[in-house]
Backbone as CSV, one residue per row, in Angstrom:
resi,resn,N_x,N_y,N_z,CA_x,CA_y,CA_z,C_x,C_y,C_z
1,UNK,2.968,-23.422,-33.690,1.760,-22.821,-33.303,0.950,-22.622,-33.481
2,UNK,-0.407,-22.286,-33.536,-1.658,-21.920,-33.955,-1.535,-20.478,-33.735
3,UNK,-1.242,-20.138,-32.913,-1.261,-18.560,-32.452,-0.197,-17.714,-32.767
4,UNK,1.282,-18.401,-33.005,2.023,-17.773,-34.177,1.055,-17.012,-35.229
5,UNK,1.237,-18.609,-35.953,0.157,-18.459,-37.358,-0.699,-16.574,-37.492
6,UNK,-1.321,-16.985,-35.998,-2.477,-15.740,-36.594,-1.278,-14.580,-36.241
7,UNK,-0.752,-14.457,-35.777,0.591,-13.030,-35.569,0.455,-12.227,-36.598
8,UNK,1.312,-13.722,-37.494,1.546,-13.557,-38.757,1.006,-13.380,-39.615
9,UNK,0.092,-13.777,-39.501,-0.830,-13.688,-40.512,-1.143,-11.971,-40.503
10,UNK,-1.714,-11.314,-39.649,-2.298,-9.971,-39.068,-1.353,-8.899,-39.259
11,UNK,-0.887,-8.265,-39.882,0.529,-7.533,-39.712,-0.069,-6.226,-38.117
12,UNK,-1.335,-5.904,-38.069,-1.622,-5.280,-37.064,-1.386,-5.581,-36.064
13,UNK,-1.977,-6.811,-35.670,-2.124,-7.407,-34.288,-0.515,-6.905,-33.968
14,UNK,0.344,-7.901,-35.154,1.624,-8.120,-34.660,2.616,-6.700,-33.738
15,UNK,1.676,-5.880,-34.584,2.686,-4.291,-34.456,2.094,-4.103,-33.492
16,UNK,0.694,-4.371,-32.964,0.272,-4.283,-32.320,1.191,-4.880,-30.243
17,UNK,1.700,-6.261,-30.730,2.365,-6.552,-29.356,2.941,-6.280,-29.920
18,UNK,4.109,-6.181,-30.975,5.444,-5.454,-30.220,5.316,-3.908,-29.625
19,UNK,4.297,-3.252,-29.748,4.255,-1.615,-29.253,3.834,-2.480,-27.568
20,UNK,3.081,-2.827,-27.654,2.187,-3.171,-26.014,3.983,-4.106,-25.630
21,UNK,5.223,-4.634,-26.183,6.105,-5.205,-25.490,6.544,-3.861,-24.945
22,UNK,7.216,-2.969,-26.399,8.348,-2.229,-25.907,7.274,-1.016,-24.818
23,UNK,6.169,-1.186,-24.664,5.912,-0.022,-23.603,5.801,-1.065,-22.337
24,UNK,6.236,-2.318,-21.961,6.180,-3.111,-20.433,7.635,-3.059,-20.268
25,UNK,9.144,-3.448,-21.307,9.889,-2.852,-21.401,10.171,-1.745,-20.949
26,UNK,9.339,-0.293,-21.299,10.528,0.816,-20.590,9.759,1.174,-19.464
27,UNK,8.963,1.352,-18.927,7.593,1.071,-17.460,8.634,0.280,-16.904
28,UNK,9.468,-1.890,-16.877,10.828,-2.076,-16.269,11.408,-1.387,-16.033
29,UNK,12.147,-1.094,-16.977,13.256,-0.199,-17.272,13.108,1.342,-16.577
30,UNK,12.297,1.996,-16.246,12.039,3.593,-15.669,11.300,2.836,-14.250
31,UNK,11.248,2.045,-13.730,11.167,1.629,-12.644,12.438,1.330,-11.812
32,UNK,12.972,0.054,-12.367,13.889,-0.211,-11.779,14.964,1.380,-11.511
33,UNK,15.305,1.765,-12.897,16.737,2.084,-12.838,16.241,4.000,-12.830
34,UNK,15.557,4.447,-13.930,15.227,5.371,-13.395,14.480,6.625,-12.443
35,UNK,13.142,6.529,-11.914,12.609,5.891,-10.668,13.112,6.178,-9.417
36,UNK,13.904,5.417,-8.820,14.376,5.247,-7.424,15.864,6.673,-7.542
37,UNK,16.651,7.337,-8.634,16.495,8.942,-8.354,15.705,9.600,-8.231
38,UNK,14.996,9.644,-8.689,14.658,10.450,-9.106,13.363,10.970,-7.367
39,UNK,12.567,9.446,-6.820,12.001,10.134,-5.263,12.979,10.051,-4.583
40,UNK,14.249,9.219,-4.616,15.580,10.025,-3.726,15.536,11.912,-3.530
41,UNK,15.882,12.208,-4.643,15.722,13.776,-4.652,14.443,14.262,-4.492
42,UNK,13.946,13.992,-5.176,12.456,14.900,-4.750,11.832,14.274,-3.259
43,UNK,12.192,13.224,-2.400,11.596,13.027,-1.079,13.067,13.657,0.081
44,UNK,13.953,13.818,-0.414,14.754,13.895,0.533,14.523,15.698,0.756
45,UNK,14.169,16.002,-0.516,13.847,17.407,-0.902,12.273,18.115,0.376
46,UNK,11.855,17.531,0.112,10.318,17.580,0.224,10.072,17.707,2.076
47,UNK,10.931,16.138,2.420,11.254,15.863,3.741,11.888,17.308,4.835
48,UNK,13.166,17.398,3.814,13.817,18.589,4.880,12.872,20.099,4.162
49,UNK,12.313,20.374,3.968,11.264,21.816,3.921,10.636,21.790,4.084
50,UNK,9.206,20.741,4.103,8.755,20.690,5.271,8.743,20.532,6.467
51,UNK,9.949,19.596,7.463,10.443,19.458,8.906,11.012,20.336,9.024
52,UNK,12.185,20.752,7.738,13.071,22.128,8.400,14.620,21.402,8.848
53,UNK,14.510,20.318,8.507,15.523,19.337,8.932,16.078,18.804,8.015
54,UNK,17.225,18.605,7.686,17.900,18.045,6.427,18.041,16.407,6.627
55,UNK,16.880,16.170,5.640,16.682,14.783,5.589,18.095,14.055,4.207
56,UNK,18.478,12.562,4.461,19.508,12.229,3.934,18.618,10.672,3.304
57,UNK,18.912,10.513,2.464,18.653,9.023,2.567,19.284,7.577,1.666
58,UNK,19.947,6.928,2.208,21.119,6.505,1.497,20.557,5.925,-0.048
59,UNK,18.891,5.333,-0.106,19.059,4.735,-1.079,17.701,4.418,-1.571
60,UNK,17.077,4.039,-2.436,15.953,3.553,-2.602,15.392,2.760,-3.866
61,UNK,15.038,1.951,-3.582,14.860,0.632,-4.257,12.882,0.644,-4.755
62,UNK,13.264,0.392,-6.353,11.196,-0.095,-6.646,11.699,-1.430,-7.194
63,UNK,10.579,-1.865,-7.051,10.062,-3.191,-8.057,8.738,-2.998,-9.145
64,UNK,8.803,-2.514,-9.766,7.835,-2.398,-11.385,6.732,-3.653,-10.770
65,UNK,7.136,-4.571,-10.835,6.799,-5.856,-10.936,5.565,-6.035,-9.973
66,UNK,5.748,-6.375,-9.037,5.370,-6.440,-7.939,4.988,-4.744,-7.117
67,UNK,5.038,-3.556,-7.156,4.712,-2.792,-6.579,5.416,-2.709,-5.365
68,UNK,6.525,-3.067,-5.182,6.897,-2.437,-3.766,8.066,-1.014,-3.493
69,UNK,8.242,-0.721,-2.948,9.024,0.423,-2.763,9.948,0.643,-1.097
70,UNK,11.412,0.190,-1.027,12.436,0.533,-0.243,12.751,1.551,-0.079
71,UNK,13.090,2.338,1.273,13.806,3.529,1.320,14.830,2.713,2.796
72,UNK,16.145,3.062,1.977,16.577,2.829,3.202,18.540,3.676,3.229
73,UNK,17.892,3.568,5.091,19.045,4.494,4.815,18.429,5.850,5.527
74,UNK,17.677,5.665,6.091,16.358,7.351,6.331,17.286,7.458,8.134
75,UNK,17.836,9.731,7.363,18.339,10.313,8.780,18.059,11.531,8.472
76,UNK,17.557,11.381,9.353,17.113,13.816,9.588,17.348,13.993,10.925
77,UNK,18.091,14.772,10.395,19.003,15.391,11.554,18.184,16.627,12.459
78,UNK,18.017,16.822,13.324,17.919,18.071,14.398,18.148,19.103,13.779
79,UNK,17.419,19.843,14.042,17.062,21.461,13.234,18.202,21.916,13.652
80,UNK,18.417,22.635,12.485,19.602,23.719,12.940,21.248,22.338,13.150
81,UNK,20.859,21.172,13.178,22.196,20.808,14.136,22.391,19.462,13.308
82,UNK,23.671,18.911,13.474,24.463,17.582,12.572,23.686,16.222,13.139
83,UNK,23.452,16.210,14.744,23.311,15.076,15.208,22.000,14.594,14.788
84,UNK,21.651,13.620,15.309,20.214,12.116,14.197,19.431,12.987,14.864
85,UNK,18.162,12.979,14.591,16.909,13.079,15.494,16.162,11.877,15.154
86,UNK,15.716,11.602,14.214,15.142,10.194,13.483,15.803,9.944,12.009
87,UNK,15.661,8.473,12.326,16.391,7.849,11.066,15.615,6.058,11.003
88,UNK,16.031,5.304,10.372,15.407,4.219,9.569,16.559,3.700,9.358
89,UNK,16.758,2.012,9.324,17.038,1.264,8.206,16.181,0.672,7.224
90,UNK,15.654,1.185,7.341,14.501,0.058,5.712,13.435,0.871,6.172
91,UNK,12.335,1.460,5.265,10.966,1.510,5.125,10.475,0.321,3.698
92,UNK,9.181,-0.021,4.084,9.026,-1.346,3.140,7.671,-1.030,2.366
93,UNK,7.274,-0.833,1.772,6.278,-0.655,1.689,5.800,-1.968,0.183
94,UNK,4.119,-2.827,-0.066,4.348,-3.349,-1.007,2.463,-2.567,-1.392
95,UNK,2.509,-1.931,-2.058,1.281,-1.576,-2.864,0.505,-2.991,-4.229
96,UNK,-1.073,-2.170,-3.533,-1.504,-3.544,-4.631,-1.800,-2.994,-5.399
97,UNK,-2.316,-3.631,-6.765,-3.475,-3.281,-8.100,-4.806,-3.578,-6.908
98,UNK,-4.951,-3.806,-6.184,-6.248,-4.011,-5.734,-6.903,-1.629,-4.706
99,UNK,-6.249,-1.768,-5.437,-6.036,0.252,-5.060,-6.705,0.416,-5.641
100,UNK,-7.180,0.206,-7.265,-7.605,0.324,-7.768,-9.323,-0.067,-8.016
101,UNK,-8.990,-1.217,-7.573,-10.845,-1.562,-7.243,-11.263,-1.171,-6.383
102,UNK,-10.530,-0.817,-4.983,-11.074,-0.902,-3.869,-11.667,1.388,-4.134
103,UNK,-10.799,1.305,-5.091,-11.155,3.039,-4.330,-10.360,3.922,-3.130
104,UNK,-9.466,2.811,-3.073,-8.088,3.413,-1.705,-6.862,2.894,-2.098
105,UNK,-6.607,3.717,-0.742,-5.030,2.772,-1.174,-4.874,1.239,-0.229
106,UNK,-3.943,0.197,-1.044,-4.386,-0.724,0.114,-2.410,-1.580,-0.478
107,UNK,-2.032,-1.336,0.897,-1.041,-2.016,0.943,-1.109,-3.159,1.344
108,UNK,-0.093,-3.955,1.173,0.126,-5.431,1.716,1.012,-5.781,2.640
109,UNK,1.627,-4.342,2.768,2.869,-4.367,4.010,3.762,-3.378,3.816
110,UNK,3.229,-2.944,4.782,4.042,-2.252,5.247,5.098,-2.896,6.880
111,UNK,6.243,-2.472,6.600,7.238,-2.441,7.194,8.558,-1.502,7.623
112,UNK,8.355,-0.901,9.262,9.829,0.155,9.319,10.826,-0.950,9.963
113,UNK,12.058,-1.382,10.080,12.854,-2.169,10.414,14.107,-0.969,10.785
114,UNK,14.614,-1.453,12.265,15.297,-0.511,12.751,15.185,0.891,13.298
115,UNK,13.851,1.715,13.085,13.967,3.162,13.466,14.721,3.591,14.533
116,UNK,14.607,4.429,15.068,15.478,5.352,15.813,14.879,6.999,15.609
117,UNK,15.135,7.165,17.583,14.375,8.818,17.402,15.029,9.121,18.995
118,UNK,15.904,10.233,18.336,16.504,11.014,19.912,14.763,12.094,20.153
119,UNK,14.876,12.253,21.524,13.526,13.264,22.013,14.397,13.883,23.259
120,UNK,14.310,15.334,23.066,15.060,15.981,23.660,13.713,17.426,24.803
121,UNK,13.848,17.325,26.274,13.319,18.033,26.900,14.318,19.382,26.811
122,UNK,13.210,19.993,26.544,14.213,21.731,26.914,14.232,21.971,28.692
123,UNK,14.737,22.582,28.796,14.187,23.215,30.625,13.218,24.006,30.865
124,UNK,12.749,24.836,29.187,11.610,25.596,29.023,10.286,24.494,28.728
125,UNK,10.739,23.504,28.647,9.532,22.652,28.693,9.276,21.826,27.497
126,UNK,9.776,22.746,26.489,9.539,22.278,25.079,10.452,21.368,24.522
127,UNK,10.025,20.631,23.706,10.843,19.390,22.902,11.410,19.848,21.684
128,UNK,12.263,18.988,21.315,13.193,19.415,20.167,12.163,19.223,19.237
129,UNK,10.829,18.995,18.649,10.086,19.035,18.183,8.484,19.561,18.296
130,UNK,9.278,20.596,19.074,7.357,21.416,18.876,7.245,22.360,18.412
131,UNK,8.057,22.964,17.476,7.981,23.382,16.463,7.402,22.876,15.372
132,UNK,7.521,21.438,15.430,6.154,21.100,13.510,5.138,20.823,14.455
133,UNK,5.117,20.287,16.122,3.621,20.581,16.641,2.330,21.785,16.188
134,UNK,3.438,22.965,16.948,2.773,24.155,15.710,2.654,24.574,15.108
135,UNK,3.631,24.148,14.310,2.797,24.328,12.555,2.076,23.245,12.586
136,UNK,1.921,22.488,11.954,0.896,21.649,11.683,-0.575,21.477,12.536
137,UNK,-0.320,21.637,14.218,-2.027,21.454,14.611,-2.106,22.973,13.871
138,UNK,-1.651,24.448,13.732,-1.910,25.871,13.343,-2.555,25.175,11.874
139,UNK,-2.777,24.678,11.117,-3.013,24.735,9.889,-4.687,23.681,9.523
140,UNK,-5.225,24.586,8.847,-6.616,24.713,9.031,-6.703,23.304,7.904
141,UNK,-7.335,22.617,8.586,-7.867,21.260,7.887,-8.708,21.334,6.759
142,UNK,-7.739,20.893,5.295,-8.565,20.922,3.744,-10.314,19.764,4.056
143,UNK,-10.817,20.977,2.838,-12.333,19.781,3.241,-11.736,18.885,1.609
144,UNK,-12.779,18.054,1.564,-12.920,17.122,1.282,-12.865,15.718,1.552
145,UNK,-12.864,14.772,0.439,-13.393,13.007,0.484,-12.196,12.497,1.445
146,UNK,-12.448,12.200,2.820,-11.246,11.334,3.599,-10.373,10.227,2.469
147,UNK,-9.574,10.209,3.510,-8.530,9.361,2.059,-8.756,7.613,2.785
148,UNK,-9.533,7.316,1.822,-9.778,5.670,1.877,-8.134,4.747,1.818
149,UNK,-7.992,3.944,2.436,-6.981,2.543,3.199,-7.413,1.674,3.302
150,UNK,-6.457,0.742,3.182,-6.183,-0.457,3.859,-4.465,-0.503,4.025
151,UNK,-4.389,-0.325,5.268,-3.065,-0.922,5.745,-2.715,-1.941,6.385
152,UNK,-2.039,-3.441,5.280,-1.359,-4.711,6.181,-0.442,-4.814,6.762
153,UNK,-0.229,-5.863,7.418,0.838,-6.207,8.058,1.704,-4.937,8.455
154,UNK,1.480,-4.827,9.203,1.810,-3.608,9.855,2.600,-3.672,10.941
155,UNK,4.582,-3.312,10.199,5.141,-3.789,11.684,6.566,-3.388,11.601
156,UNK,6.928,-2.889,13.183,8.115,-2.044,13.252,8.529,-3.358,14.317
157,UNK,10.503,-3.495,13.799,11.276,-4.032,14.369,11.322,-3.998,14.596
158,UNK,12.270,-3.631,16.273,13.830,-3.569,16.812,14.209,-1.992,16.743
159,UNK,12.998,-1.129,17.560,13.127,0.497,17.551,13.490,-0.004,18.287
160,UNK,13.640,2.009,18.490,14.816,2.512,19.540,14.307,4.464,20.195
161,UNK,14.041,4.383,21.273,14.153,5.640,21.461,15.102,6.136,22.416
162,UNK,15.786,7.220,22.118,16.564,8.044,23.770,15.733,9.424,23.778
163,UNK,15.381,9.277,24.991,14.729,10.503,26.177,15.651,11.386,26.881
164,UNK,15.846,12.673,26.431,16.759,13.577,27.981,15.968,14.622,28.302
165,UNK,15.788,13.726,29.025,14.504,15.527,29.981,15.992,16.023,30.728
166,UNK,16.488,17.216,30.137,16.657,18.312,30.937,16.297,19.276,31.896
167,UNK,15.364,19.208,31.602,14.944,19.824,33.504,14.786,19.034,35.025
168,UNK,15.010,17.711,34.403,15.562,16.379,35.653,16.909,16.217,35.400
169,UNK,17.364,16.398,34.388,18.831,15.500,34.028,18.426,13.957,34.279
170,UNK,17.795,13.338,33.428,17.618,12.042,33.531,17.866,11.608,32.175
171,UNK,17.698,10.898,31.719,18.415,9.931,30.403,17.092,8.339,30.310
172,UNK,16.314,8.564,29.507,15.977,7.474,29.477,15.735,6.361,27.915
173,UNK,15.749,5.633,27.755,16.091,4.468,26.759,14.614,3.702,26.937
174,UNK,14.358,3.302,25.737,13.159,2.262,25.010,14.290,1.428,23.818
175,UNK,13.949,-0.198,24.469,15.081,-0.566,23.644,13.938,-1.978,22.873
176,UNK,14.392,-2.454,22.215,13.418,-3.925,21.041,12.744,-3.324,20.811
177,UNK,11.521,-1.954,20.608,10.286,-2.171,20.304,9.895,-3.365,18.890
178,UNK,8.817,-3.865,19.833,7.915,-4.423,18.289,6.788,-4.207,18.968
179,UNK,6.626,-3.476,17.363,4.846,-3.353,17.137,4.869,-4.446,15.603
180,UNK,3.215,-4.586,15.646,2.821,-5.713,14.669,1.409,-5.647,14.765
181,UNK,0.641,-4.856,13.417,-0.842,-4.311,13.253,-1.055,-5.529,12.352
182,UNK,-1.655,-6.265,12.982,-2.856,-7.242,11.320,-3.117,-6.423,9.705
183,UNK,-3.491,-5.376,9.689,-4.354,-4.553,9.101,-5.461,-3.440,9.835
184,UNK,-5.161,-2.327,9.797,-6.231,-1.124,9.823,-6.755,-0.350,8.586
185,UNK,-7.709,0.122,8.538,-8.406,0.482,7.244,-9.925,0.630,7.758
186,UNK,-10.559,1.622,6.647,-11.405,1.956,6.925,-12.362,2.337,5.436
187,UNK,-11.906,0.855,4.538,-12.739,0.153,3.361,-13.563,-0.697,4.359
188,UNK,-14.773,-0.880,3.902,-16.195,-0.817,3.990,-16.186,-2.620,4.432
189,UNK,-14.636,-3.621,3.130,-14.583,-5.181,2.846,-13.974,-4.900,4.765
190,UNK,-13.655,-4.529,5.218,-12.668,-4.818,6.075,-13.155,-3.652,7.799
191,UNK,-14.407,-3.088,7.683,-14.181,-2.165,8.811,-15.482,-2.941,10.144
192,UNK,-16.066,-4.457,9.562,-16.487,-4.713,10.090,-14.931,-6.081,11.479
193,UNK,-14.086,-6.463,10.966,-12.957,-7.195,11.094,-12.527,-6.873,12.186
194,UNK,-11.819,-7.739,13.184,-11.074,-6.749,14.370,-9.786,-6.625,13.784
195,UNK,-8.663,-5.368,14.359,-7.254,-4.763,14.671,-6.709,-5.887,15.501
196,UNK,-6.136,-7.067,15.619,-5.169,-7.469,16.701,-4.098,-6.809,17.036
197,UNK,-3.400,-5.498,16.946,-1.676,-4.873,17.744,-1.433,-5.722,18.671
198,UNK,-0.289,-5.469,18.341,0.370,-5.996,19.693,1.994,-5.281,19.491
199,UNK,2.343,-5.718,20.919,3.440,-4.115,21.512,4.091,-4.640,22.269
200,UNK,5.714,-4.844,21.930,6.600,-4.484,23.171,7.539,-4.351,23.292
201,UNK,8.278,-3.580,24.197,9.345,-2.923,23.964,10.173,-2.837,25.420
202,UNK,11.963,-2.368,24.951,11.770,-2.707,27.204,12.667,-1.424,27.442
203,UNK,11.888,-0.550,28.804,11.262,0.758,29.055,12.654,0.835,30.259
204,UNK,13.720,1.230,29.366,14.400,1.605,30.581,14.977,0.325,31.793
205,UNK,15.101,-0.830,30.619,15.523,-2.313,31.395,14.431,-3.170,32.029
206,UNK,13.349,-2.474,32.189,11.801,-2.670,32.386,10.352,-3.412,31.174
207,UNK,10.911,-4.408,30.649,10.249,-5.241,29.302,8.628,-4.533,29.892
208,UNK,7.607,-4.433,28.745,6.539,-3.793,28.283,5.738,-4.323,27.469
209,UNK,4.815,-5.134,27.433,4.152,-6.401,26.408,3.029,-5.597,26.506
210,UNK,1.981,-5.453,25.621,0.414,-5.112,25.520,0.439,-5.870,23.544
211,UNK,-1.149,-6.898,24.095,-2.114,-7.340,22.944,-3.367,-7.079,23.136
212,UNK,-3.669,-7.059,22.347,-5.483,-6.582,21.770,-6.226,-6.924,20.606
213,UNK,-7.359,-6.586,20.813,-7.850,-6.448,18.939,-9.663,-5.044,19.402
214,UNK,-9.562,-4.305,18.105,-10.238,-3.924,18.826,-10.817,-3.193,16.906
215,UNK,-11.825,-2.582,16.740,-12.410,-2.466,15.904,-12.801,-0.897,15.223
216,UNK,-11.744,-0.354,14.923,-11.511,1.613,15.891,-12.622,1.799,14.168
217,UNK,-13.036,1.486,14.113,-13.729,2.505,12.444,-15.078,2.355,12.194
218,UNK,-15.327,1.352,13.306,-17.095,0.455,13.608,-17.703,1.659,14.142
219,UNK,-19.326,1.402,13.647,-19.580,2.302,15.388,-19.240,1.946,16.913
220,UNK,-19.472,0.982,17.159,-19.259,0.334,18.565,-17.877,0.869,18.896
221,UNK,-17.033,0.930,17.849,-15.220,0.972,18.861,-15.279,-0.093,20.092
222,UNK,-15.846,-1.064,19.698,-15.536,-1.916,20.586,-13.826,-2.629,20.857
223,UNK,-13.423,-2.752,22.041,-11.949,-2.416,22.290,-11.663,-3.214,22.986
224,UNK,-11.048,-4.112,22.672,-9.736,-4.840,24.846,-8.356,-5.450,24.029
225,UNK,-8.304,-5.037,26.004,-6.239,-4.631,25.477,-5.828,-5.712,26.354
226,UNK,-5.313,-6.050,26.669,-4.457,-7.229,27.751,-3.261,-6.735,27.706
227,UNK,-2.762,-5.832,29.115,-1.195,-5.154,29.288,-0.814,-5.364,30.190
228,UNK,0.702,-6.196,29.957,1.307,-6.237,30.787,2.756,-5.125,31.133
229,UNK,2.632,-4.682,32.489,3.569,-3.716,32.674,4.066,-3.940,34.001
230,UNK,5.056,-5.183,34.167,5.970,-5.452,36.051,6.489,-3.906,36.251
231,UNK,6.005,-3.203,36.982,7.341,-2.481,38.110,7.516,-1.065,36.985
232,UNK,6.337,-0.717,36.119,6.396,0.154,35.397,5.295,2.108,35.913
233,UNK,6.120,2.944,36.156,5.609,4.084,36.893,4.874,4.805,35.825
234,UNK,3.400,4.432,35.535,2.978,4.682,34.473,2.863,6.138,33.888
235,UNK,2.073,6.717,35.505,1.838,8.751,35.722,3.230,8.895,35.962
236,UNK,4.267,8.535,35.535,5.545,9.416,35.509,5.600,9.264,34.527
237,UNK,5.346,8.763,33.775,6.247,9.219,31.825,5.044,10.011,31.075
238,UNK,3.685,9.566,31.749,2.265,10.674,31.300,3.670,11.667,31.359
239,UNK,3.400,12.615,32.330,3.441,13.938,32.636,4.332,14.420,31.394
240,UNK,5.579,13.290,30.552,6.166,13.998,28.658,5.509,14.363,27.831
241,UNK,3.900,13.914,28.465,2.681,14.086,26.697,3.485,15.474,26.950
242,UNK,3.044,16.112,25.413,3.887,17.364,24.648,2.937,18.052,24.415
243,UNK,1.471,18.106,25.236,0.658,18.866,25.064,-0.148,19.408,26.489
244,UNK,-0.511,20.373,25.141,-1.054,20.962,26.676,-2.383,20.717,27.258
245,UNK,-2.105,20.590,29.071,-3.271,19.722,29.614,-3.905,20.980,30.389
């Protein structure tokens, strides 16, 4: 073949191709073999220190060829207790090379599979995460350029929430949580497109469904929703909002 003859006749080109091949091989090996344990260690330590709760990760998988990341078996314990506070079977994200062109993070897919949260309301009215609200709400916002992003195909699959209301001595269960958002973006290319979110769950045995469309980053903030909540006492649940009113 002519291109092989060209390569053979030019030692400099041949060395360049060999060097490029070695670089690609090292990149692939690093992404598949070395990066996952590094991320697992760093992510577990960072979350544990930031949330003040022990964080465990069963496995992290990275595919450097398609720029995807999968965090599996995430478990965050209660503060100073071994019980599970938050967990997820898998958190999957797929980064796009368009991030470089668009000047912001572009993810073609974000999927959260079987997430779980255990929420507790204490007798004094505080929650088992109130410490985090106080800590992060008290920190001053850092000045700088806003993050530019485009998150696409956002999904939450088969989520669950347990809520233990100590003062009222009741327990609420939310099961079969399904959330789908085609995209959320503040990049100019997407600003004037509609976001069409959907939400479905079973709240204490009552099905809840919400569908709509919105332009969250346009000046009009145009939004419409269709809500289906048969026999659900909304004011009763609004009393649980953990913010000062």
